[in-house]
GURO-256953 format. One record per atom (N, C-alpha, C): residue number from 0; atom name; x, y, z. Coordinates in nm, 4 decimals, decimal comma. Atoms other than C-alpha are relative to their C-alpha. Example, Ala and Ser with C-alpha at 12.3 -4.5 7.8 and 13.67 -1.06 7.14 Angstrom:
 doro kolro       px       py       pz
    0     N   0,0890  -0,1190   0,0000
    0    CA   1,2300  -0,4500   0,7800
    0     C   0,0900   0,1200   0,0000
    1     N  -0,0820  -0,1190  -0,0060
    1    CA   1,3670  -0,1060   0,7140
    1     C  -0,0770   0,1090   0,0730
END
This chain:
 doro kolro       px       py       pz
    0     N  -0,0202   0,0217  -0,1432
    0    CA  -0,1875  -2,3992   3,6216
    0     C   0,1052  -0,1083   0,0236
    1     N  -0,0958   0,1084  -0,0131
    1    CA   0,0024  -2,7279   3,5843
    1     C   0,1380   0,0448  -0,0442
    2     N  -0,1281  -0,0483   0,0499
    2    CA   0,2738  -2,5583   3,3792
    2     C   0,0655   0,0935   0,1012
    3     N  -0,0534  -0,0904  -0,1026
    3    CA   0,3110  -2,2902   3,6455
    3     C   0,0566  -0,0786   0,1181
    4     N  -0,0475   0,0826  -0,1114
    4    CA   0,3449  -2,5584   3,9152
    4     C   0,1310  -0,0694  -0,0361
    5     N  -0,1235   0,0650   0,0443
    5    CA   0,6096  -2,7395   3,7097
    5     C   0,1166   0,0981   0,0009
    6     N  -0,1060  -0,1007   0,0016
    6    CA   0,8084  -2,4193   3,6584
    6     C   0,0428   0,0373   0,1417
    7     N  -0,0304  -0,0333  -0,1393
    7    CA   0,7822  -2,3370   4,0288
    7     C   0,0844  -0,1093   0,0642
    8     N  -0,0738   0,1120  -0,0578
    8    CA   0,9020  -2,6854   4,1295
    8     C   0,1416  -0,0071  -0,0561
    9     N  -0,1325   0,0059   0,0629
    9    CA   1,1899  -2,6772   3,8784
    9     C   0,0908   0,1109   0,0512
   10     N  -0,0810  -0,1127  -0,0451
   10    CA   1,3096  -2,3308   3,9780
   10     C   0,0362  -0,0117   0,1473
   11     N  -0,0271   0,0164  -0,1419
   11    CA   1,2790  -2,4086   4,3486
   11     C   0,1073  -0,1058   0,0223
   12     N  -0,1002   0,1060  -0,0135
   12    CA   1,4778  -2,7315   4,3112
   12     C   0,1377   0,0499  -0,0424
   13     N  -0,1285  -0,0495   0,0486
   13    CA   1,7516  -2,5633   4,1060
   13     C   0,0555   0,1081   0,0909
   14     N  -0,0467  -0,0997  -0,0966
   14    CA   1,7662  -2,2741   4,3523
   14     C   0,0633  -0,0695   0,1206
   15     N  -0,0589   0,0770  -0,1086
   15    CA   1,8293  -2,5331   4,6227
   15     C   0,1347  -0,0581  -0,0374
   16     N  -0,1277   0,0544   0,0478
   16    CA   2,1030  -2,6921   4,4128
   16     C   0,1082   0,1076   0,0042
   17     N  -0,0983  -0,1076   0,0015
   17    CA   2,2772  -2,3589   4,3641
   17     C   0,0354   0,0463   0,1409
   18     N  -0,0282  -0,0361  -0,1393
   18    CA   2,2444  -2,2852   4,7364
   18     C   0,0867  -0,1055   0,0669
   19     N  -0,0741   0,1099  -0,0625
   19    CA   2,3896  -2,6277   4,8242
   19     C   0,1445  -0,0063  -0,0479
   20     N  -0,1340   0,0124   0,0571
   20    CA   2,6935  -2,6034   4,5956
   20     C   0,1056   0,0700   0,0853
   21     N  -0,1033  -0,0632  -0,0840
   21    CA   2,8862  -2,3406   4,7996
   21     C   0,0127  -0,0635   0,1368
   22     N  -0,0054   0,0661  -0,1299
   22    CA   2,7925  -2,5230   5,1209
   22     C   0,0831  -0,1271  -0,0086
   23     N  -0,0749   0,1245   0,0186
   23    CA   2,9278  -2,8541   4,9892
   23     C   0,1479   0,0299  -0,0217
   24     N  -0,1394  -0,0375   0,0264
   24    CA   3,2445  -2,6849   4,8588
   24     C   0,0681   0,0459   0,1291
   25     N  -0,0571  -0,0481  -0,1255
   25    CA   3,2980  -2,5125   5,1951
   25     C   0,0312  -0,1147   0,0946
   26     N  -0,0219   0,1159  -0,0870
   26    CA   3,2575  -2,8376   5,3886
   26     C   0,1198  -0,0814  -0,0501
   27     N  -0,1122   0,0769   0,0552
   27    CA   3,5001  -3,0142   5,1524
   27     C   0,1327   0,0698   0,0266
   28     N  -0,1237  -0,0752  -0,0234
   28    CA   3,7613  -2,7378   5,1836
   28     C   0,0406  -0,0083   0,1469
   29     N  -0,0306   0,0111  -0,1428
   29    CA   3,7341  -2,7432   5,5640
   29     C   0,0534  -0,1383   0,0340
   30     N  -0,0477   0,1368  -0,0248
   30    CA   3,7723  -3,1214   5,5673
   30     C   0,1409  -0,0194  -0,0551
   31     N  -0,1314   0,0167   0,0641
   31    CA   4,0705  -3,1041   5,3316
   31     C   0,1084   0,0719   0,0794
   32     N  -0,0971  -0,0743  -0,0800
   32    CA   4,2460  -2,8348   5,5359
   32     C   0,0296  -0,0731   0,1298
   33     N  -0,0192   0,0765  -0,1233
   33    CA   4,1894  -3,0358   5,8525
   33     C   0,0829  -0,1248  -0,0254
   34     N  -0,0752   0,1212   0,0350
   34    CA   4,3236  -3,3482   5,6794
   34     C   0,1482   0,0301  -0,0196
   35     N  -0,1395  -0,0357   0,0268
   35    CA   4,6419  -3,1663   5,5739
   35     C   0,0738   0,0443   0,1264
   36     N  -0,0676  -0,0625  -0,1144
   36    CA   4,7136  -2,9946   5,9052
   36     C  -0,0094  -0,0800   0,1292
   37     N   0,0243   0,0686  -0,1277
   37    CA   4,5959  -3,2442   6,1676
   37     C   0,1246  -0,0699   0,0518
   38     N  -0,1191   0,0738  -0,0426
   38    CA   4,9065  -3,4649   6,1763
   38     C   0,1159   0,0924   0,0356
   39     N  -0,1092  -0,0917  -0,0400
   39    CA   5,1641  -3,1802   6,1653
   39     C  -0,0260   0,0701   0,1329
   40     N   0,0314  -0,0662  -0,1264
   40    CA   4,9826  -3,0006   6,4485
   40     C   0,0075  -0,0974   0,1181
   41     N  -0,0073   0,1006  -0,1055
   41    CA   4,9590  -3,3231   6,6484
   41     C   0,1449  -0,0239   0,0412
   42     N  -0,1417   0,0182  -0,0303
   42    CA   5,3356  -3,3706   6,6195
   42     C   0,0584   0,1226   0,0681
   43     N  -0,0538  -0,1244  -0,0553
   43    CA   5,3936  -3,0046   6,7095
   43     C  -0,0415   0,0208   0,1446
   44     N   0,0490  -0,0273  -0,1358
   44    CA   5,1740  -2,9790   7,0215
   44     C  -0,0146  -0,1257   0,0840
   45     N   0,0046   0,1245  -0,0753
   45    CA   5,1613  -3,3448   7,1164
   45     C  -0,1378  -0,0541   0,0270
   46     N   0,1362   0,0490  -0,0184
   46    CA   4,7829  -3,3769   7,1230
   46     C  -0,0769   0,0145  -0,1309
   47     N   0,0826  -0,0034   0,1204
   47    CA   4,5218  -3,4434   6,8590
   47     C  -0,1202   0,0917   0,0254
   48     N   0,1101  -0,0970  -0,0159
   48    CA   4,2917  -3,1408   6,8327
   48     C  -0,0788   0,0041  -0,1308
   49     N   0,0793  -0,0009   0,1238
   49    CA   4,0118  -3,1935   6,5762
   49     C  -0,0266   0,1420  -0,0488
   50     N   0,0278  -0,1274   0,0676
   50    CA   3,9755  -2,9060   6,3285
   50     C   0,0848   0,1169   0,0518
   51     N  -0,0890  -0,1075  -0,0450
   51    CA   4,2642  -2,7141   6,4873
   51     C   0,0561   0,0758  -0,1199
   52     N  -0,0520  -0,0648   0,1206
   52    CA   4,4051  -2,6455   6,1403
   52     C  -0,1024   0,0911  -0,0641
   53     N   0,1081  -0,0822   0,0552
   53    CA   4,0699  -2,5174   6,0234
   53     C  -0,0144   0,1285   0,0810
   54     N   0,0102  -0,1174  -0,0858
   54    CA   4,0535  -2,2861   6,3221
   54     C   0,1114   0,1000  -0,0263
   55     N  -0,1130  -0,0883   0,0289
   55    CA   4,4015  -2,1490   6,2524
   55     C  -0,0176   0,0692  -0,1353
   56     N   0,0209  -0,0579   0,1329
   56    CA   4,3139  -2,0983   5,8855
   56     C  -0,1048   0,1104   0,0046
   57     N   0,1053  -0,1012  -0,0115
   57    CA   3,9942  -1,9108   5,9758
   57     C   0,0503   0,1250   0,0708
   58     N  -0,0574  -0,1143  -0,0715
   58    CA   4,1828  -1,6920   6,2231
   58     C   0,0927   0,0783  -0,0919
   59     N  -0,0907  -0,0659   0,0931
   59    CA   4,4461  -1,6200   5,9578
   59     C  -0,0742   0,0807  -0,1052
   60     N   0,0797  -0,0704   0,1005
   60    CA   4,1839  -1,5268   5,6992
   60     C  -0,0654   0,1233   0,0609
   61     N   0,0623  -0,1142  -0,0680
   61    CA   4,0078  -1,3029   5,9518
   61     C   0,1025   0,1106   0,0237
   62     N  -0,1059  -0,0983  -0,0232
   62    CA   4,3351  -1,1336   6,0400
   62     C   0,0383   0,0708  -0,1294
   63     N  -0,0308  -0,0602   0,1296
   63    CA   4,4098  -1,0805   5,6716
   63     C  -0,1075   0,0998  -0,0402
   64     N   0,1096  -0,0919   0,0294
   64    CA   4,0667  -0,9239   5,6290
   64     C   0,0111   0,1291   0,0792
   65     N  -0,0181  -0,1196  -0,0819
   65    CA   4,1364  -0,6861   5,9172
   65     C   0,1096   0,0892  -0,0554
   66     N  -0,1115  -0,0771   0,0558
   66    CA   4,4660  -0,5835   5,7605
   66     C  -0,0416   0,0709  -0,1278
   67     N   0,0415  -0,0570   0,1276
   67    CA   4,3110  -0,5302   5,4185
   67     C  -0,0945   0,1177   0,0203
   68     N   0,0985  -0,1054  -0,0236
   68    CA   4,0282  -0,3170   5,5623
   68     C   0,0585   0,1192   0,0749
   69     N  -0,0607  -0,1089  -0,0755
   69    CA   4,2628  -0,1067   5,7716
   69     C   0,0672   0,0998  -0,0936
   70     N  -0,0671  -0,1036   0,0781
   70    CA   4,4329   0,2100   5,6538
   70     C   0,1338  -0,0508  -0,0530
   71     N  -0,1292   0,0551   0,0423
   71    CA   4,7692   0,0321   5,6431
   71     C  -0,0206  -0,1015  -0,1115
   72     N   0,0265   0,1006   0,1024
   72    CA   4,6162  -0,2529   5,4433
   72     C  -0,0326   0,0630  -0,1340
   73     N   0,0337  -0,0690   0,1255
   73    CA   4,4667  -0,0163   5,1860
   73     C   0,1245   0,0629  -0,0623
   74     N  -0,1240  -0,0595   0,0513
   74    CA   4,8051   0,1587   5,1584
   74     C   0,0881  -0,1069  -0,0639
   75     N  -0,0818   0,1095   0,0540
   75    CA   4,9844  -0,1736   5,1072
   75     C  -0,0573  -0,0489  -0,1333
   76     N   0,0624   0,0450   0,1246
   76    CA   4,7308  -0,2852   4,8426
   76     C   0,0198   0,1020  -0,1115
   77     N  -0,0225  -0,1040   0,1008
   77    CA   4,7635   0,0498   4,6637
   77     C   0,1438  -0,0029  -0,0493
   78     N  -0,1410   0,0076   0,0384
   78    CA   5,1430   0,0132   4,6686
   78     C   0,0248  -0,1194  -0,0911
   79     N  -0,0141   0,1186   0,0847
   79    CA   5,1203  -0,3381   4,5257
   79     C  -0,0609   0,0249  -0,1372
   80     N   0,0660  -0,0332   0,1252
   80    CA   4,8784  -0,2106   4,2615
   80     C   0,0915   0,0850  -0,0878
   81     N  -0,0909  -0,0866   0,0769
   81    CA   5,1212   0,0639   4,1561
   81     C   0,1216  -0,0774  -0,0486
   82     N  -0,1173   0,0790   0,0364
   82    CA   5,4109  -0,1828   4,1543
   82     C  -0,0294  -0,0909  -0,1189
   83     N   0,0362   0,0907   0,1094
   83    CA   5,2300  -0,4324   3,9306
   83     C  -0,0217   0,0751  -0,1311
   84     N   0,0254  -0,0786   0,1206
   84    CA   5,1334  -0,1570   3,6884
   84     C   0,1284   0,0531  -0,0638
   85     N  -0,1284  -0,0454   0,0541
   85    CA   5,5026  -0,0746   3,6407
   85     C   0,0821  -0,1133  -0,0606
   86     N  -0,0746   0,1152   0,0509
   86    CA   5,6143  -0,4266   3,5484
   86     C  -0,0374  -0,0236  -0,1461
   87     N   0,0311   0,0237   0,1422
   87    CA   5,6447  -0,4741   3,1679
   87     C  -0,0700  -0,1342  -0,0199
   88     N   0,0783   0,1191   0,0356
   88    CA   5,4080  -0,7339   3,0167
   88     C  -0,1022  -0,0316   0,1098
   89     N   0,0899   0,0307  -0,1101
   89    CA   5,2638  -0,8128   3,3611
   89     C  -0,1019   0,1117   0,0206
   90     N   0,0897  -0,1142  -0,0193
   90    CA   5,1153  -0,4631   3,3762
   90     C  -0,1229  -0,0110  -0,0888
   91     N   0,1137   0,0119   0,0911
   91    CA   4,8995  -0,5246   3,0690
   91     C  -0,0936  -0,1119   0,0425
   92     N   0,0823   0,1114  -0,0466
   92    CA   4,7794  -0,8600   3,2034
   92     C  -0,0775   0,0393   0,1253
   93     N   0,0639  -0,0418  -0,1249
   93    CA   4,7039  -0,7056   3,5424
   93     C  -0,1139   0,0978  -0,0267
   94     N   0,1053  -0,0948   0,0343
   94    CA   4,5065  -0,4180   3,3889
   94     C  -0,1187  -0,0712  -0,0636
   95     N   0,1085   0,0762   0,0625
   95    CA   4,3092  -0,6645   3,1770
   95     C  -0,0779  -0,0789   0,1046
   96     N   0,0673   0,0765  -0,1062
   96    CA   4,2358  -0,8777   3,4844
   96     C  -0,0897   0,0900   0,0830
   97     N   0,0801  -0,0932  -0,0792
   97    CA   4,1126  -0,5732   3,6762
   97     C  -0,1274   0,0394  -0,0744
   98     N   0,1159  -0,0397   0,0781
   98    CA   3,8783  -0,4854   3,3924
   98     C  -0,1065  -0,1089  -0,0056
   99     N   0,0965   0,1087   0,0167
   99    CA   3,7193  -0,8306   3,3672
   99     C  -0,0286  -0,0735   0,1296
  100     N   0,0200   0,0705  -0,1264
  100    CA   3,7323  -0,9278   3,7340
  100     C  -0,1469   0,0023   0,0383
  101     N   0,1402   0,0139  -0,0391
  101    CA   3,4004  -1,0546   3,8626
  101     C  -0,0192   0,0576   0,1390
  102     N   0,0251  -0,0634  -0,1286
  102    CA   3,2869  -0,8202   4,1359
  102     C  -0,1489   0,0280   0,0108
  103     N   0,1441  -0,0212  -0,0096
  103    CA   2,9126  -0,8708   4,1904
  103     C  -0,0344   0,1177   0,0889
  104     N   0,0403  -0,1163  -0,0771
  104    CA   2,7528  -0,5502   4,3033
  104     C   0,0994   0,1137  -0,0060
  105     N  -0,1000  -0,1052   0,0105
  105    CA   3,0658  -0,3541   4,2161
  105     C  -0,0432   0,1070  -0,0982
  106     N   0,0342  -0,1134   0,0857
  106    CA   3,0647  -0,0261   4,0321
  106     C   0,0930   0,0147  -0,1184
  107     N  -0,0928  -0,0089   0,1109
  107    CA   3,3450  -0,0945   3,7863
  107     C   0,0282  -0,1391  -0,0542
  108     N  -0,0300   0,1281   0,0607
  108    CA   3,4625  -0,3673   3,5516
  108     C  -0,1104  -0,0453  -0,0933
  109     N   0,0927   0,0434   0,1036
  109    CA   3,2942  -0,5505   3,2679
  109     C  -0,1226  -0,0682   0,0583
  110     N   0,1134   0,0696  -0,0606
  110    CA   3,0679  -0,7420   3,5091
  110     C  -0,0837   0,0890   0,0923
  111     N   0,0695  -0,0869  -0,0947
  111    CA   2,9337  -0,4349   3,6900
  111     C  -0,1462   0,0225  -0,0351
  112     N   0,1394  -0,0213   0,0406
  112    CA   2,6097  -0,4084   3,4868
  112     C  -0,0462  -0,1148  -0,0890
  113     N   0,0624   0,1001   0,0867
  113    CA   2,3736  -0,6564   3,3225
  113     C  -0,0938   0,0737  -0,0952
  114     N   0,0842  -0,0661   0,0998
  114    CA   2,2100  -0,5442   2,9996
  114     C  -0,0586  -0,1036  -0,0956
  115     N   0,0514   0,0762   0,1129
  115    CA   1,9944  -0,6842   2,7222
  115     C   0,0507   0,0681  -0,1263
  116     N  -0,0590  -0,0551   0,1218
  116    CA   2,1635  -0,6398   2,3837
  116     C  -0,0723  -0,0565  -0,1209
  117     N   0,0631   0,0433   0,1243
  117    CA   1,9857  -0,6535   2,0499
  117     C   0,1074  -0,0012  -0,1083
  118     N  -0,1046   0,0140   0,1012
  118    CA   2,2260  -0,7900   1,7873
  118     C  -0,0600  -0,0135  -0,1396
  119     N   0,0611   0,0240   0,1315
  119    CA   2,0294  -0,9321   1,4951
  119     C  -0,1479  -0,0319   0,0192
  120     N   0,1426   0,0296  -0,0079
  120    CA   1,6560  -0,9391   1,4367
  120     C  -0,0618   0,0553   0,1267
  121     N   0,0732  -0,0444  -0,1186
  121    CA   1,4243  -0,9152   1,7356
  121     C   0,0500  -0,0642   0,1283
  122     N  -0,0477   0,0719  -0,1183
  122    CA   1,6242  -1,1371   1,9714
  122     C   0,0831   0,0919   0,0896
  123     N  -0,0804  -0,0712  -0,0989
  123    CA   1,7724  -0,9953   2,2912
  123     C   0,0960  -0,0976   0,0661
  124     N  -0,1019   0,0832  -0,0627
  124    CA   2,0924  -1,1314   2,4465
  124     C   0,0390   0,0599   0,1346
  125     N  -0,0516  -0,0454  -0,1284
  125    CA   2,1984  -1,1135   2,8100
  125     C   0,1487   0,0290  -0,0146
  126     N  -0,1405  -0,0376   0,0116
  126    CA   2,5317  -0,9348   2,8372
  126     C   0,0434   0,0776   0,1234
  127     N  -0,0584  -0,0778  -0,1083
  127    CA   2,7640  -0,7732   3,0879
  127     C   0,0756   0,1181  -0,0592
  128     N  -0,0730  -0,1171   0,0468
  128    CA   2,9168  -0,4278   3,0537
  128     C   0,0325   0,0911   0,1172
  129     N  -0,0298  -0,1042  -0,0987
  129    CA   3,0805  -0,1495   3,2499
  129     C  -0,0888   0,1208  -0,0223
  130     N   0,0849  -0,1126   0,0328
  130    CA   2,8488   0,0937   3,0726
  130     C   0,0749   0,1246  -0,0414
  131     N  -0,0800  -0,1165   0,0358
  131    CA   3,1369   0,3281   2,9938
  131     C   0,0266   0,0025  -0,1504
  132     N  -0,0332  -0,0097   0,1429
  132    CA   3,1789   0,4551   2,6337
  132     C   0,1458  -0,0346  -0,0245
  133     N  -0,1367   0,0449   0,0277
  133    CA   3,4903   0,3154   2,4664
  133     C   0,0924   0,1152  -0,0346
  134     N  -0,0841  -0,1141   0,0311
  134    CA   3,6125   0,6616   2,3730
  134     C  -0,0818   0,1252  -0,0198
  135     N   0,0689  -0,1270   0,0195
  135    CA   3,5329   1,0266   2,3264
  135     C  -0,0598   0,0063  -0,1399
  136     N   0,0634  -0,0184   0,1295
  136    CA   3,2945   1,1134   2,0464
  136     C  -0,0778  -0,1190  -0,0492
  137     N   0,0768   0,1171   0,0409
  137    CA   3,1176   0,7771   2,0418
  137     C  -0,0881  -0,0458   0,1154
  138     N   0,0864   0,0538  -0,1049
  138    CA   2,8278   0,6185   2,2287
  138     C   0,0105  -0,1523   0,0059
  139     N  -0,0185   0,1450  -0,0010
  139    CA   2,9548   0,2637   2,1657
  139     C   0,0563  -0,0454   0,1343
  140     N  -0,0490   0,0581  -0,1248
  140    CA   3,0125   0,0457   2,4700
  140     C   0,0487  -0,1411  -0,0270
  141     N  -0,0508   0,1368   0,0101
  141    CA   3,2014  -0,2784   2,5188
  141     C  -0,0894  -0,0903   0,0835
  142     N   0,0842   0,0961  -0,0718
  142    CA   2,9794  -0,5724   2,6131
  142     C   0,0583  -0,1400  -0,0152
  143     N  -0,0404   0,1405   0,0029
  143    CA   3,0555  -0,9332   2,6964
  143     C  -0,1261  -0,0851  -0,0016
  144     N   0,1175   0,0862   0,0151
  144    CA   2,7919  -1,1786   2,5717
  144     C   0,0420  -0,1427   0,0363
  145     N  -0,0446   0,1321  -0,0439
  145    CA   2,8394  -1,5038   2,7695
  145     C  -0,0770  -0,1130  -0,0681
  146     N   0,0647   0,1194   0,0531
  146    CA   2,7562  -1,8541   2,6547
  146     C  -0,0481  -0,0864   0,1173
  147     N   0,0460   0,0949  -0,1002
  147    CA   2,5883  -2,1372   2,8406
  147     C   0,0493  -0,1398  -0,0400
  148     N   0,0125  -0,0161  -0,1461
  148    CA   2,6670  -2,3465   3,0397
  148     C   0,1216   0,0652   0,0663
  149     N  -0,1187  -0,0632  -0,0584
  149    CA   3,0047  -2,1706   3,0854
  149     C  -0,0049   0,1500  -0,0253
  150     N   0,0146  -0,1438   0,0223
  150    CA   2,9390  -1,7978   3,1344
  150     C   0,1309   0,0764  -0,0050
  151     N  -0,1286  -0,0675   0,0096
  151    CA   3,3114  -1,7218   3,1458
  151     C   0,0516   0,0010  -0,1439
  152     N  -0,0359   0,0035   0,1416
  152    CA   3,3281  -1,7928   2,7705
  152     C  -0,1080   0,0720  -0,0780
  153     N   0,0991  -0,0718   0,0793
  153    CA   3,1612  -1,5726   2,5148
  153     C   0,0661   0,0912  -0,1010
  154     N  -0,0496  -0,0952   0,0999
  154    CA   3,2034  -1,2838   2,2723
  154     C   0,0091   0,1393   0,0605
  155     N  -0,0147  -0,1398  -0,0398
  155    CA   3,3330  -0,9348   2,3374
  155     C  -0,0330   0,0855  -0,1214
  156     N   0,0487  -0,0785   0,1133
  156    CA   3,1533  -0,6826   2,1182
  156     C  -0,0032   0,1481   0,0353
  157     N   0,0212  -0,1432  -0,0138
  157    CA   3,1390  -0,3092   2,0645
  157     C  -0,1326   0,0319  -0,0681
  158     N   0,1335  -0,0242   0,0547
  158    CA   2,7784  -0,2043   2,0189
  158     C  -0,0461   0,1409   0,0353
  159     N   0,0550  -0,1321  -0,0330
  159    CA   2,5923   0,1272   2,0036
  159     C  -0,0881  -0,0074   0,1238
  160     N   0,0812  -0,0056  -0,1209
  160    CA   2,4206   0,2337   2,3212
  160     C  -0,1470  -0,0241  -0,0299
  161     N   0,1407   0,0155   0,0366
  161    CA   2,0908   0,2299   2,1328
  161     C  -0,0433  -0,1459  -0,0062
  162     N   0,0337   0,1421   0,0044
  162    CA   2,1109  -0,1515   2,1146
  162     C   0,0028  -0,0647   0,1388
  163     N  -0,0094   0,0529  -0,1361
  163    CA   2,1519  -0,1922   2,4911
  163     C  -0,1184   0,0465   0,0839
  164     N   0,1087  -0,0337  -0,0929
  164    CA   1,8700  -0,2039   2,7433
  164     C   0,0468  -0,0328   0,1410
  165     N  -0,0416   0,0261  -0,1387
  165    CA   1,9737  -0,1617   3,1084
  165     C  -0,1025  -0,0860   0,0739
  166     N   0,0877   0,0809  -0,0840
  166    CA   1,8307  -0,4080   3,3600
  166     C   0,0419   0,0176   0,1454
  167     N  -0,0326  -0,0006  -0,1429
  167    CA   1,8224  -0,4393   3,7369
  167     C   0,0435  -0,1390   0,0463
  168     N  -0,0375   0,1373  -0,0334
  168    CA   1,9384  -0,8013   3,7217
  168     C   0,1309  -0,0041   0,0783
  169     N  -0,1236   0,0231  -0,0738
  169    CA   2,1998  -0,9195   3,9706
  169     C   0,0882  -0,0952  -0,0792
  170     N  -0,0942   0,0854   0,0719
  170    CA   2,5125  -1,0781   3,8243
  170     C  -0,0148  -0,1457   0,0431
  171     N   0,0124   0,1377  -0,0503
  171    CA   2,4634  -1,3839   4,0484
  171     C  -0,1187  -0,0721  -0,0618
  172     N   0,1189   0,0626   0,0572
  172    CA   2,1129  -1,4486   3,9135
  172     C   0,0229  -0,0366  -0,1463
  173     N  -0,0294   0,0290   0,1409
  173    CA   2,2346  -1,4278   3,5539
  173     C   0,0922  -0,1203  -0,0108
  174     N  -0,0910   0,1149   0,0021
  174    CA   2,5159  -1,6728   3,6297
  174     C  -0,0757  -0,1295   0,0283
  175     N   0,0798   0,1185  -0,0287
  175    CA   2,2677  -1,9179   3,7822
  175     C  -0,0816  -0,0409  -0,1229
  176     N   0,0803   0,0246   0,1198
  176    CA   2,0469  -1,8854   3,4749
  176     C   0,0844  -0,0645  -0,1100
  177     N  -0,0866   0,0518   0,1059
  177    CA   2,3379  -1,9490   3,2370
  177     C   0,0560  -0,1376   0,0355
  178     N  -0,0561   0,1288  -0,0419
  178    CA   2,4905  -2,2336   3,4397
  178     C  -0,1026  -0,1123  -0,0094
  179     N   0,1056   0,1022   0,0073
  179    CA   2,1561  -2,4139   3,4396
  179     C  -0,0430  -0,0274  -0,1436
  180     N   0,0399   0,0190   0,1394
  180    CA   2,1322  -2,3893   3,0621
  180     C  -0,1398   0,0512  -0,0288
  181     N   0,1333  -0,0560   0,0199
  181    CA   1,8127  -2,1874   3,0937
  181     C  -0,1093  -0,0743   0,0737
  182     N   0,1019   0,0748  -0,0741
  182    CA   1,6375  -2,4420   3,3165
  182     C  -0,0434   0,0733   0,1258
  183     N   0,0341  -0,0814  -0,1169
  183    CA   1,6514  -2,2119   3,6181
  183     C  -0,0239   0,1427  -0,0482
  184     N   0,0354  -0,1330   0,0511
  184    CA   1,4698  -1,8906   3,5272
  184     C  -0,0482   0,0865   0,1166
  185     N   0,0439  -0,0898  -0,1076
  185    CA   1,4669  -1,6333   3,8089
  185     C  -0,1066   0,0970  -0,0502
  186     N   0,1069  -0,0909   0,0384
  186    CA   1,1688  -1,4006   3,8084
  186     C   0,0557   0,1269  -0,0631
  187     N  -0,0603  -0,1208   0,0565
  187    CA   1,4026  -1,1091   3,7373
  187     C   0,0361  -0,0195  -0,1465
  188     N  -0,0348   0,0291   0,1392
  188    CA   1,5248  -1,2776   3,4182
  188     C  -0,1258  -0,0095  -0,0857
  189     N   0,1256   0,0118   0,0739
  189    CA   1,1695  -1,3639   3,3126
  189     C  -0,0611   0,1379  -0,0250
  190     N   0,0552  -0,1344   0,0154
  190    CA   1,0586  -1,0046   3,3728
  190     C   0,0780   0,0789  -0,1037
  191     N  -0,0825  -0,0701   0,0986
  191    CA   1,3515  -0,8726   3,1704
  191     C  -0,0313  -0,0483  -0,1404
  192     N   0,0359   0,0539   0,1314
  192    CA   1,2574  -1,1049   2,8852
  192     C  -0,1343   0,0538  -0,0467
  193     N   0,1322  -0,0514   0,0364
  193    CA   0,8949  -0,9889   2,8971
  193     C   0,0064   0,1469  -0,0411
  194     N  -0,0096  -0,1431   0,0277
  194    CA   0,9997  -0,6256   2,8919
  194     C   0,1056   0,0317  -0,1055
  195     N  -0,1107  -0,0177   0,0937
  195    CA   1,2655  -0,6788   2,6272
  195     C  -0,0278   0,0919  -0,1158
  196     N   0,0315  -0,0844   0,1154
  196    CA   1,0850  -0,5060   2,3435
  196     C  -0,0163   0,1432   0,0459
  197     N   0,0029  -0,1378  -0,0488
  197    CA   1,1766  -0,1540   2,4413
  197     C   0,0365   0,0954  -0,1119
  198     N  -0,0400  -0,1038   0,0946
  198    CA   1,2170   0,1688   2,2542
  198     C   0,1416   0,0423   0,0369
  199     N  -0,1318  -0,0509  -0,0336
  199    CA   1,5215   0,3869   2,3041
  199     C   0,0246  -0,0178   0,1490
  200     N  -0,0228   0,0218  -0,1420
  200    CA   1,6719   0,2698   2,6342
  200     C   0,0628   0,1218   0,0663
  201     N  -0,0654  -0,1097  -0,0705
  201    CA   1,7824   0,5133   2,9014
  201     C   0,1504  -0,0202   0,0001
  202     N  -0,1457   0,0145   0,0065
  202    CA   2,1571   0,5847   2,9109
  202     C   0,0538  -0,0836   0,1138
  203     N  -0,0642   0,0799  -0,1023
  203    CA   2,3829   0,3460   3,0986
  203     C   0,0879   0,0862   0,0890
  204     N  -0,0845  -0,0889  -0,0768
  204    CA   2,6020   0,6329   3,2119
  204     C  -0,0639   0,1378   0,0001
  205     N   0,0578  -0,1329  -0,0094
  205    CA   2,5117   0,9783   3,3210
  205     C   0,0550   0,0896  -0,1091
  206     N  -0,0414  -0,0896   0,1052
  206    CA   2,5204   1,2353   3,0482
  206     C   0,0308   0,1372   0,0591
  207     N  -0,0410  -0,1303  -0,0502
  207    CA   2,7007   1,5596   3,1093
  207     C  -0,0975   0,1064  -0,0484
END
């Protein structure tokens, strides 16, 4: 009972820390933007308007979002995508970036799925994967096994599908778990650990 209370208090506190971090960063960025733009805007319009620069920045970001979501914006982004893929050297870097880009909840890229991978012995490792076979005639998939406390560093491995167990874990929860060094254990991660000893896992991709 005491151990459960300690775990609850620790996880709740760390969840608050992770919730506070983006809020603190946002407040700092807003303050910094206001600090940079306040004097130039004062000289331009002749009056001191607090957070006028922040307002302009937010309007600009909103306008950019409207453009990107519009048909014209999608066409422009597709054109830029095609252009970058035609530039020597840059094309390979751009394709690699698209493959490893962090898109939580997305359906493509190395971070699109969270799996448990059995490498040696009975231990299971948290890993990210696209779930797509690396080539025809093989069931091997590419997985990225992150380290802690920096989940952007790790090992890229090719492993048989039989060593991977799909999970329903969210990428954000796994990142919180890794950044905390294992001190913050979401219930989803704990459940995945409890259910780790599985037989043949279901396929990560649909079979024809």
